[in-house]
N, CA, C and O atoms as a CHARMM CRD file, in Angstrom:
* protein
*
  296
    1    1 MET  N     18.63100  52.10500 112.01100 PROA 1      0.00000
    2    1 MET  CA    19.92600  52.39000 112.57800 PROA 1      0.00000
    3    1 MET  C     19.94200  51.89300 114.02200 PROA 1      0.00000
    4    1 MET  O     19.12000  52.29300 114.84600 PROA 1      0.00000
    5    2 VAL  N     20.87800  51.03100 114.29600 PROA 2      0.00000
    6    2 VAL  CA    20.95400  50.45900 115.63200 PROA 2      0.00000
    7    2 VAL  C     22.17000  50.94600 116.41200 PROA 2      0.00000
    8    2 VAL  O     22.19700  50.82400 117.63600 PROA 2      0.00000
    9    3 GLY  N     23.15200  51.48100 115.74900 PROA 3      0.00000
   10    3 GLY  CA    24.34600  51.94000 116.44800 PROA 3      0.00000
   11    3 GLY  C     25.30500  52.62000 115.49900 PROA 3      0.00000
   12    3 GLY  O     25.10600  52.60500 114.28400 PROA 3      0.00000
   13    4 LYS  N     26.32600  53.20500 116.04300 PROA 4      0.00000
   14    4 LYS  CA    27.34400  53.87600 115.23300 PROA 4      0.00000
   15    4 LYS  C     28.38900  52.85500 114.77900 PROA 4      0.00000
   16    4 LYS  O     28.63600  51.85800 115.45700 PROA 4      0.00000
   17    5 THR  N     28.98200  53.11700 113.64800 PROA 5      0.00000
   18    5 THR  CA    29.91800  52.18000 113.03600 PROA 5      0.00000
   19    5 THR  C     31.06500  51.83300 113.97500 PROA 5      0.00000
   20    5 THR  O     31.40600  50.66000 114.12500 PROA 5      0.00000
   21    6 HSD  N     31.65900  52.82700 114.60400 PROA 6      0.00000
   22    6 HSD  CA    32.81500  52.55000 115.46400 PROA 6      0.00000
   23    6 HSD  C     32.43400  51.73000 116.69300 PROA 6      0.00000
   24    6 HSD  O     33.29600  51.09300 117.29700 PROA 6      0.00000
   25    7 GLU  N     31.14900  51.73600 117.07400 PROA 7      0.00000
   26    7 GLU  CA    30.69800  50.93700 118.20600 PROA 7      0.00000
   27    7 GLU  C     30.37700  49.49500 117.79200 PROA 7      0.00000
   28    7 GLU  O     30.45800  48.58600 118.61800 PROA 7      0.00000
   29    8 MET  N     30.01800  49.28000 116.53800 PROA 8      0.00000
   30    8 MET  CA    29.54100  47.98500 116.06800 PROA 8      0.00000
   31    8 MET  C     30.61400  47.15700 115.35700 PROA 8      0.00000
   32    8 MET  O     30.52200  45.93100 115.30900 PROA 8      0.00000
   33    9 GLU  N     31.61300  47.81500 114.81400 PROA 9      0.00000
   34    9 GLU  CA    32.56900  47.18600 113.91000 PROA 9      0.00000
   35    9 GLU  C     33.20100  45.90700 114.47000 PROA 9      0.00000
   36    9 GLU  O     33.11900  44.85700 113.83300 PROA 9      0.00000
   37   10 LYS  N     33.81400  45.97700 115.62300 PROA 10     0.00000
   38   10 LYS  CA    34.54900  44.82500 116.15300 PROA 10     0.00000
   39   10 LYS  C     33.62600  43.68800 116.56100 PROA 10     0.00000
   40   10 LYS  O     33.95100  42.51700 116.36000 PROA 10     0.00000
   41   11 ALA  N     32.48200  44.02500 117.13000 PROA 11     0.00000
   42   11 ALA  CA    31.53600  42.98100 117.54100 PROA 11     0.00000
   43   11 ALA  C     30.97400  42.24300 116.32900 PROA 11     0.00000
   44   11 ALA  O     30.88100  41.01600 116.33500 PROA 11     0.00000
   45   12 LEU  N     30.60200  42.98800 115.29300 PROA 12     0.00000
   46   12 LEU  CA    30.04400  42.33400 114.10900 PROA 12     0.00000
   47   12 LEU  C     31.11800  41.59000 113.31900 PROA 12     0.00000
   48   12 LEU  O     30.81300  40.63000 112.61100 PROA 12     0.00000
   49   13 TYR  N     32.35100  42.01700 113.43300 PROA 13     0.00000
   50   13 TYR  CA    33.44800  41.27600 112.81100 PROA 13     0.00000
   51   13 TYR  C     33.55500  39.86900 113.40600 PROA 13     0.00000
   52   13 TYR  O     33.82300  38.90300 112.69200 PROA 13     0.00000
   53   14 LEU  N     33.34600  39.76900 114.69800 PROA 14     0.00000
   54   14 LEU  CA    33.42600  38.46200 115.36100 PROA 14     0.00000
   55   14 LEU  C     32.31700  37.52000 114.90400 PROA 14     0.00000
   56   14 LEU  O     32.47100  36.30200 114.98900 PROA 14     0.00000
   57   15 CYS  N     31.20800  38.06300 114.42300 PROA 15     0.00000
   58   15 CYS  CA    30.11800  37.21600 113.91600 PROA 15     0.00000
   59   15 CYS  C     30.57600  36.37800 112.72600 PROA 15     0.00000
   60   15 CYS  O     30.04700  35.29000 112.49900 PROA 15     0.00000
   61   16 ARG  N     31.53800  36.86200 111.97300 PROA 16     0.00000
   62   16 ARG  CA    32.05400  36.11100 110.82600 PROA 16     0.00000
   63   16 ARG  C     32.69300  34.80300 111.24400 PROA 16     0.00000
   64   16 ARG  O     32.78700  33.87300 110.44400 PROA 16     0.00000
   65   17 PHE  N     33.13200  34.72300 112.49000 PROA 17     0.00000
   66   17 PHE  CA    33.82100  33.53900 112.98700 PROA 17     0.00000
   67   17 PHE  C     32.94200  32.72800 113.92700 PROA 17     0.00000
   68   17 PHE  O     33.44400  31.93400 114.72200 PROA 17     0.00000
   69   18 ALA  N     31.63400  32.92600 113.83700 PROA 18     0.00000
   70   18 ALA  CA    30.64000  32.17200 114.60200 PROA 18     0.00000
   71   18 ALA  C     30.80200  32.30700 116.11600 PROA 18     0.00000
   72   18 ALA  O     30.52300  31.37300 116.86800 PROA 18     0.00000
   73   19 VAL  N     31.25600  33.48300 116.54800 PROA 19     0.00000
   74   19 VAL  CA    31.29400  33.75400 117.98900 PROA 19     0.00000
   75   19 VAL  C     29.84800  33.93000 118.44900 PROA 19     0.00000
   76   19 VAL  O     29.10700  34.70100 117.83900 PROA 19     0.00000
   77   20 PRO  N     29.43200  33.24200 119.49900 PROA 20     0.00000
   78   20 PRO  CA    28.03800  33.34900 119.95000 PROA 20     0.00000
   79   20 PRO  C     27.68800  34.77900 120.38100 PROA 20     0.00000
   80   20 PRO  O     28.53100  35.51500 120.89200 PROA 20     0.00000
   81   21 PHE  N     26.43900  35.14400 120.16200 PROA 21     0.00000
   82   21 PHE  CA    25.99200  36.48400 120.52000 PROA 21     0.00000
   83   21 PHE  C     26.06200  36.72000 122.02300 PROA 21     0.00000
   84   21 PHE  O     26.24000  37.85700 122.45900 PROA 21     0.00000
   85   22 ASP  N     25.92600  35.67600 122.81200 PROA 22     0.00000
   86   22 ASP  CA    26.07700  35.81700 124.26500 PROA 22     0.00000
   87   22 ASP  C     27.49600  36.26400 124.62200 PROA 22     0.00000
   88   22 ASP  O     27.67900  37.10400 125.50300 PROA 22     0.00000
   89   23 ALA  N     28.48600  35.71300 123.95000 PROA 23     0.00000
   90   23 ALA  CA    29.87500  36.08100 124.20200 PROA 23     0.00000
   91   23 ALA  C     30.14500  37.51700 123.75400 PROA 23     0.00000
   92   23 ALA  O     30.84700  38.26200 124.43700 PROA 23     0.00000
   93   24 ILE  N     29.59200  37.89900 122.61800 PROA 24     0.00000
   94   24 ILE  CA    29.74900  39.27200 122.13600 PROA 24     0.00000
   95   24 ILE  C     29.11400  40.24900 123.12100 PROA 24     0.00000
   96   24 ILE  O     29.68600  41.30100 123.40800 PROA 24     0.00000
   97   25 ALA  N     27.94300  39.90800 123.63700 PROA 25     0.00000
   98   25 ALA  CA    27.27300  40.76600 124.61600 PROA 25     0.00000
   99   25 ALA  C     28.09300  40.87600 125.89600 PROA 25     0.00000
  100   25 ALA  O     28.13600  41.94400 126.50700 PROA 25     0.00000
  101   26 TYR  N     28.73600  39.80600 126.30800 PROA 26     0.00000
  102   26 TYR  CA    29.55500  39.82400 127.51800 PROA 26     0.00000
  103   26 TYR  C     30.74200  40.78300 127.36000 PROA 26     0.00000
  104   26 TYR  O     31.09200  41.50900 128.29100 PROA 26     0.00000
  105   27 VAL  N     31.35200  40.77700 126.17600 PROA 27     0.00000
  106   27 VAL  CA    32.54900  41.59200 125.94100 PROA 27     0.00000
  107   27 VAL  C     32.19800  43.04200 125.61400 PROA 27     0.00000
  108   27 VAL  O     32.83600  43.96200 126.12600 PROA 27     0.00000
  109   28 PHE  N     31.18600  43.25600 124.76400 PROA 28     0.00000
  110   28 PHE  CA    30.89700  44.59100 124.26000 PROA 28     0.00000
  111   28 PHE  C     29.69400  45.26300 124.92100 PROA 28     0.00000
  112   28 PHE  O     29.38700  46.41400 124.61300 PROA 28     0.00000
  113   29 GLY  N     29.01100  44.56200 125.82200 PROA 29     0.00000
  114   29 GLY  CA    27.85300  45.15200 126.47800 PROA 29     0.00000
  115   29 GLY  C     26.57000  44.91200 125.69400 PROA 29     0.00000
  116   29 GLY  O     26.55600  44.17400 124.70900 PROA 29     0.00000
  117   30 ARG  N     25.50300  45.54100 126.14300 PROA 30     0.00000
  118   30 ARG  CA    24.14400  45.34600 125.61300 PROA 30     0.00000
  119   30 ARG  C     23.68900  43.91900 125.92100 PROA 30     0.00000
  120   30 ARG  O     24.11300  43.34900 126.92700 PROA 30     0.00000
  121   31 ASN  N     22.83800  43.32900 125.08100 PROA 31     0.00000
  122   31 ASN  CA    22.43100  41.94000 125.29700 PROA 31     0.00000
  123   31 ASN  C     22.55100  41.16600 123.98700 PROA 31     0.00000
  124   31 ASN  O     22.78900  41.74500 122.92700 PROA 31     0.00000
  125   32 ALA  N     22.38500  39.86400 124.07900 PROA 32     0.00000
  126   32 ALA  CA    22.60000  39.00600 122.90700 PROA 32     0.00000
  127   32 ALA  C     21.63400  39.33200 121.77900 PROA 32     0.00000
  128   32 ALA  O     22.02400  39.30100 120.61100 PROA 32     0.00000
  129   33 MET  N     20.37900  39.64500 122.10100 PROA 33     0.00000
  130   33 MET  CA    19.40500  39.96600 121.04700 PROA 33     0.00000
  131   33 MET  C     19.76400  41.25500 120.31000 PROA 33     0.00000
  132   33 MET  O     19.51200  41.36700 119.11000 PROA 33     0.00000
  133   34 TYR  N     20.34600  42.22200 121.00400 PROA 34     0.00000
  134   34 TYR  CA    20.80100  43.46000 120.35100 PROA 34     0.00000
  135   34 TYR  C     21.80100  43.13300 119.25300 PROA 34     0.00000
  136   34 TYR  O     21.69100  43.63500 118.13400 PROA 34     0.00000
  137   35 TRP  N     22.77200  42.29400 119.57400 PROA 35     0.00000
  138   35 TRP  CA    23.79900  41.95000 118.59100 PROA 35     0.00000
  139   35 TRP  C     23.25100  41.05600 117.49400 PROA 35     0.00000
  140   35 TRP  O     23.68500  41.14600 116.34600 PROA 35     0.00000
  141   36 TYR  N     22.30100  40.19400 117.83400 PROA 36     0.00000
  142   36 TYR  CA    21.67400  39.36400 116.80600 PROA 36     0.00000
  143   36 TYR  C     20.94000  40.23900 115.79800 PROA 36     0.00000
  144   36 TYR  O     21.08200  40.04600 114.59100 PROA 36     0.00000
  145   37 TRP  N     20.15400  41.20100 116.28500 PROA 37     0.00000
  146   37 TRP  CA    19.39700  42.06300 115.36800 PROA 37     0.00000
  147   37 TRP  C     20.30800  42.99200 114.58300 PROA 37     0.00000
  148   37 TRP  O     20.01100  43.32000 113.43400 PROA 37     0.00000
  149   38 ALA  N     21.40200  43.41800 115.17600 PROA 38     0.00000
  150   38 ALA  CA    22.37100  44.23600 114.44100 PROA 38     0.00000
  151   38 ALA  C     22.97300  43.42500 113.29300 PROA 38     0.00000
  152   38 ALA  O     23.13400  43.93700 112.18500 PROA 38     0.00000
  153   39 TYR  N     23.30500  42.16500 113.55800 PROA 39     0.00000
  154   39 TYR  CA    23.85100  41.27900 112.52900 PROA 39     0.00000
  155   39 TYR  C     22.80800  40.98700 111.45900 PROA 39     0.00000
  156   39 TYR  O     23.11800  41.00200 110.26800 PROA 39     0.00000
  157   40 ALA  N     21.58200  40.72300 111.87500 PROA 40     0.00000
  158   40 ALA  CA    20.52000  40.41200 110.91900 PROA 40     0.00000
  159   40 ALA  C     20.15000  41.62000 110.07300 PROA 40     0.00000
  160   40 ALA  O     19.72700  41.46000 108.92800 PROA 40     0.00000
  161   41 SER  N     20.29900  42.81800 110.60900 PROA 41     0.00000
  162   41 SER  CA    19.90100  44.01400 109.86400 PROA 41     0.00000
  163   41 SER  C     20.85800  44.34000 108.72600 PROA 41     0.00000
  164   41 SER  O     20.54000  45.17200 107.87700 PROA 41     0.00000
  165   42 LEU  N     22.01900  43.70000 108.69300 PROA 42     0.00000
  166   42 LEU  CA    22.95500  43.96000 107.59900 PROA 42     0.00000
  167   42 LEU  C     22.39600  43.54000 106.25200 PROA 42     0.00000
  168   42 LEU  O     22.81000  44.07800 105.22500 PROA 42     0.00000
  169   43 SER  N     21.48200  42.60900 106.22700 PROA 43     0.00000
  170   43 SER  CA    20.94000  42.12500 104.95400 PROA 43     0.00000
  171   43 SER  C     19.59700  42.75900 104.60400 PROA 43     0.00000
  172   43 SER  O     18.94900  42.32300 103.65200 PROA 43     0.00000
  173   44 ARG  N     19.16800  43.76600 105.34100 PROA 44     0.00000
  174   44 ARG  CA    17.85700  44.38000 105.10100 PROA 44     0.00000
  175   44 ARG  C     17.77200  45.17500 103.80400 PROA 44     0.00000
  176   44 ARG  O     16.79100  45.05400 103.07000 PROA 44     0.00000
  177   45 ALA  N     18.77000  45.97100 103.51600 PROA 45     0.00000
  178   45 ALA  CA    18.70000  46.88900 102.37700 PROA 45     0.00000
  179   45 ALA  C     18.91800  46.15600 101.06600 PROA 45     0.00000
  180   45 ALA  O     19.75800  45.26100 100.97200 PROA 45     0.00000
  181   46 SER  N     18.16000  46.54300 100.06400 PROA 46     0.00000
  182   46 SER  CA    18.34700  46.01900  98.72200 PROA 46     0.00000
  183   46 SER  C     19.40900  46.86600  98.02800 PROA 46     0.00000
  184   46 SER  O     19.25700  48.08300  97.92000 PROA 46     0.00000
  185   47 ILE  N     20.46700  46.24100  97.56300 PROA 47     0.00000
  186   47 ILE  CA    21.55000  46.98900  96.91900 PROA 47     0.00000
  187   47 ILE  C     21.04100  47.69200  95.67300 PROA 47     0.00000
  188   47 ILE  O     21.36000  48.86100  95.45300 PROA 47     0.00000
  189   48 VAL  N     20.25900  47.00700  94.85800 PROA 48     0.00000
  190   48 VAL  CA    19.75500  47.61300  93.62900 PROA 48     0.00000
  191   48 VAL  C     18.78300  48.73200  93.95300 PROA 48     0.00000
  192   48 VAL  O     18.84900  49.80200  93.34900 PROA 48     0.00000
  193   49 GLY  N     17.89200  48.50400  94.88700 PROA 49     0.00000
  194   49 GLY  CA    16.88900  49.50400  95.22400 PROA 49     0.00000
  195   49 GLY  C     17.45200  50.74400  95.87900 PROA 49     0.00000
  196   49 GLY  O     16.86400  51.82000  95.77000 PROA 49     0.00000
  197   50 THR  N     18.57300  50.61800  96.55300 PROA 50     0.00000
  198   50 THR  CA    19.11400  51.76900  97.25400 PROA 50     0.00000
  199   50 THR  C     20.16100  52.52400  96.45800 PROA 50     0.00000
  200   50 THR  O     20.41000  53.69600  96.74300 PROA 50     0.00000
  201   51 THR  N     20.77700  51.90000  95.47800 PROA 51     0.00000
  202   51 THR  CA    21.83200  52.59200  94.74400 PROA 51     0.00000
  203   51 THR  C     21.40900  53.02000  93.34300 PROA 51     0.00000
  204   51 THR  O     21.92600  54.00600  92.81800 PROA 51     0.00000
  205   52 ILE  N     20.49400  52.30400  92.74300 PROA 52     0.00000
  206   52 ILE  CA    20.06800  52.64100  91.38900 PROA 52     0.00000
  207   52 ILE  C     18.56300  52.86100  91.38800 PROA 52     0.00000
  208   52 ILE  O     17.79100  51.91900  91.56500 PROA 52     0.00000
  209   53 LYS  N     18.15500  54.09300  91.19100 PROA 53     0.00000
  210   53 LYS  CA    16.72900  54.40900  91.19900 PROA 53     0.00000
  211   53 LYS  C     16.11100  54.28600  89.80200 PROA 53     0.00000
  212   53 LYS  O     14.90900  54.05000  89.67600 PROA 53     0.00000
  213   54 ASP  N     16.91100  54.44200  88.77300 PROA 54     0.00000
  214   54 ASP  CA    16.42500  54.40500  87.39900 PROA 54     0.00000
  215   54 ASP  C     16.78900  53.06200  86.76600 PROA 54     0.00000
  216   54 ASP  O     17.97400  52.75600  86.63700 PROA 54     0.00000
  217   55 PRO  N     15.79100  52.24200  86.36200 PROA 55     0.00000
  218   55 PRO  CA    16.10700  50.93400  85.77000 PROA 55     0.00000
  219   55 PRO  C     16.94300  51.02800  84.49400 PROA 55     0.00000
  220   55 PRO  O     17.61500  50.06300  84.13000 PROA 55     0.00000
  221   56 GLN  N     16.91300  52.15500  83.82300 PROA 56     0.00000
  222   56 GLN  CA    17.71300  52.31500  82.60700 PROA 56     0.00000
  223   56 GLN  C     19.20800  52.31600  82.91600 PROA 56     0.00000
  224   56 GLN  O     20.02600  52.07100  82.02900 PROA 56     0.00000
  225   57 LEU  N     19.56700  52.59100  84.17300 PROA 57     0.00000
  226   57 LEU  CA    20.97600  52.63100  84.55200 PROA 57     0.00000
  227   57 LEU  C     21.52700  51.26100  84.93800 PROA 57     0.00000
  228   57 LEU  O     22.72500  51.13200  85.19200 PROA 57     0.00000
  229   58 LEU  N     20.67500  50.23400  84.98700 PROA 58     0.00000
  230   58 LEU  CA    21.14700  48.89200  85.30300 PROA 58     0.00000
  231   58 LEU  C     21.96300  48.34100  84.14300 PROA 58     0.00000
  232   58 LEU  O     21.54800  48.48100  82.99300 PROA 58     0.00000
  233   59 PRO  N     23.10000  47.72200  84.40400 PROA 59     0.00000
  234   59 PRO  CA    23.87300  47.13000  83.31400 PROA 59     0.00000
  235   59 PRO  C     23.10900  45.97300  82.67500 PROA 59     0.00000
  236   59 PRO  O     22.39800  45.24500  83.36800 PROA 59     0.00000
  237   60 LYS  N     23.24300  45.80100  81.39900 PROA 60     0.00000
  238   60 LYS  CA    22.53800  44.73500  80.67300 PROA 60     0.00000
  239   60 LYS  C     23.06600  43.35400  81.03300 PROA 60     0.00000
  240   60 LYS  O     22.32200  42.37800  80.93600 PROA 60     0.00000
  241   61 HSD  N     24.31400  43.23900  81.44200 PROA 61     0.00000
  242   61 HSD  CA    24.92300  41.94500  81.75700 PROA 61     0.00000
  243   61 HSD  C     24.75700  41.56800  83.23000 PROA 61     0.00000
  244   61 HSD  O     25.38400  40.61400  83.69000 PROA 61     0.00000
  245   62 LEU  N     23.94000  42.28600  83.96300 PROA 62     0.00000
  246   62 LEU  CA    23.74300  42.04800  85.38200 PROA 62     0.00000
  247   62 LEU  C     23.08100  40.69600  85.62400 PROA 62     0.00000
  248   62 LEU  O     22.07600  40.37500  84.99000 PROA 62     0.00000
  249   63 VAL  N     23.62900  39.91200  86.52500 PROA 63     0.00000
  250   63 VAL  CA    23.00100  38.66400  86.94200 PROA 63     0.00000
  251   63 VAL  C     21.94000  39.04400  87.96200 PROA 63     0.00000
  252   63 VAL  O     22.23900  39.69800  88.96100 PROA 63     0.00000
  253   64 VAL  N     20.69200  38.63100  87.71100 PROA 64     0.00000
  254   64 VAL  CA    19.59000  39.10900  88.53100 PROA 64     0.00000
  255   64 VAL  C     18.83800  37.94500  89.16500 PROA 64     0.00000
  256   64 VAL  O     18.94100  36.80200  88.72100 PROA 64     0.00000
  257   65 ASP  N     18.08600  38.25900  90.20100 PROA 65     0.00000
  258   65 ASP  CA    17.17100  37.27500  90.75800 PROA 65     0.00000
  259   65 ASP  C     15.77100  37.60600  90.24600 PROA 65     0.00000
  260   65 ASP  O     15.59100  38.55600  89.48300 PROA 65     0.00000
  261   66 GLU  N     14.78200  36.82000  90.66900 PROA 66     0.00000
  262   66 GLU  CA    13.44800  36.99500  90.10200 PROA 66     0.00000
  263   66 GLU  C     12.82500  38.34200  90.42800 PROA 66     0.00000
  264   66 GLU  O     11.94300  38.79100  89.69500 PROA 66     0.00000
  265   67 LYS  N     13.24800  39.00300  91.49500 PROA 67     0.00000
  266   67 LYS  CA    12.65200  40.28800  91.85700 PROA 67     0.00000
  267   67 LYS  C     13.08000  41.40200  90.91700 PROA 67     0.00000
  268   67 LYS  O     12.32200  42.34500  90.69100 PROA 67     0.00000
  269   68 HSD  N     14.27600  41.30800  90.36900 PROA 68     0.00000
  270   68 HSD  CA    14.80300  42.39100  89.54500 PROA 68     0.00000
  271   68 HSD  C     14.94200  42.01400  88.07500 PROA 68     0.00000
  272   68 HSD  O     15.41000  42.82000  87.27000 PROA 68     0.00000
  273   69 SER  N     14.54500  40.81000  87.72200 PROA 69     0.00000
  274   69 SER  CA    14.75600  40.36300  86.34800 PROA 69     0.00000
  275   69 SER  C     13.94600  41.17600  85.35600 PROA 69     0.00000
  276   69 SER  O     14.42000  41.41800  84.24600 PROA 69     0.00000
  277   70 SER  N     12.74400  41.60600  85.70900 PROA 70     0.00000
  278   70 SER  CA    11.94400  42.39500  84.77400 PROA 70     0.00000
  279   70 SER  C     12.55700  43.76400  84.55200 PROA 70     0.00000
  280   70 SER  O     12.43100  44.32600  83.46400 PROA 70     0.00000
  281   71 MET  N     13.21200  44.30800  85.55500 PROA 71     0.00000
  282   71 MET  CA    13.85300  45.61600  85.40700 PROA 71     0.00000
  283   71 MET  C     15.07700  45.53000  84.50100 PROA 71     0.00000
  284   71 MET  O     15.31700  46.43300  83.70000 PROA 71     0.00000
  285   72 ALA  N     15.84700  44.46100  84.61900 PROA 72     0.00000
  286   72 ALA  CA    17.08200  44.34200  83.85500 PROA 72     0.00000
  287   72 ALA  C     16.81400  44.00700  82.38900 PROA 72     0.00000
  288   72 ALA  O     17.64700  44.29500  81.53000 PROA 72     0.00000
  289   73 LEU  N     15.67300  43.40900  82.09400 PROA 73     0.00000
  290   73 LEU  CA    15.39900  43.00200  80.71500 PROA 73     0.00000
  291   73 LEU  C     14.76700  44.09200  79.87600 PROA 73     0.00000
  292   73 LEU  O     14.59100  43.91700  78.67000 PROA 73     0.00000
  293   74 ARG  N     14.42400  45.20600  80.48300 PROA 74     0.00000
  294   74 ARG  CA    13.80000  46.30500  79.71900 PROA 74     0.00000
  295   74 ARG  C     14.75600  46.97500  78.80100 PROA 74     0.00000
  296   74 ARG  O     14.38100  47.91200  78.09600 PROA 74     0.00000
């Protein structure tokens, strides 16, 4: 956890439009590396691992990558 949603929302929204992290830091405070790591941390969590704990609950028609393919084929 790097910050509260209401503090991060607008700055991370600007990342979608390739606004440089230096510019985001100038407007919203902190430093450029803070905003870079906040943006990079959005992809840390595994959706399957965090929402479905039981492999039996995975849908059979799920498109999977190599990490989860053995779980979906059971």
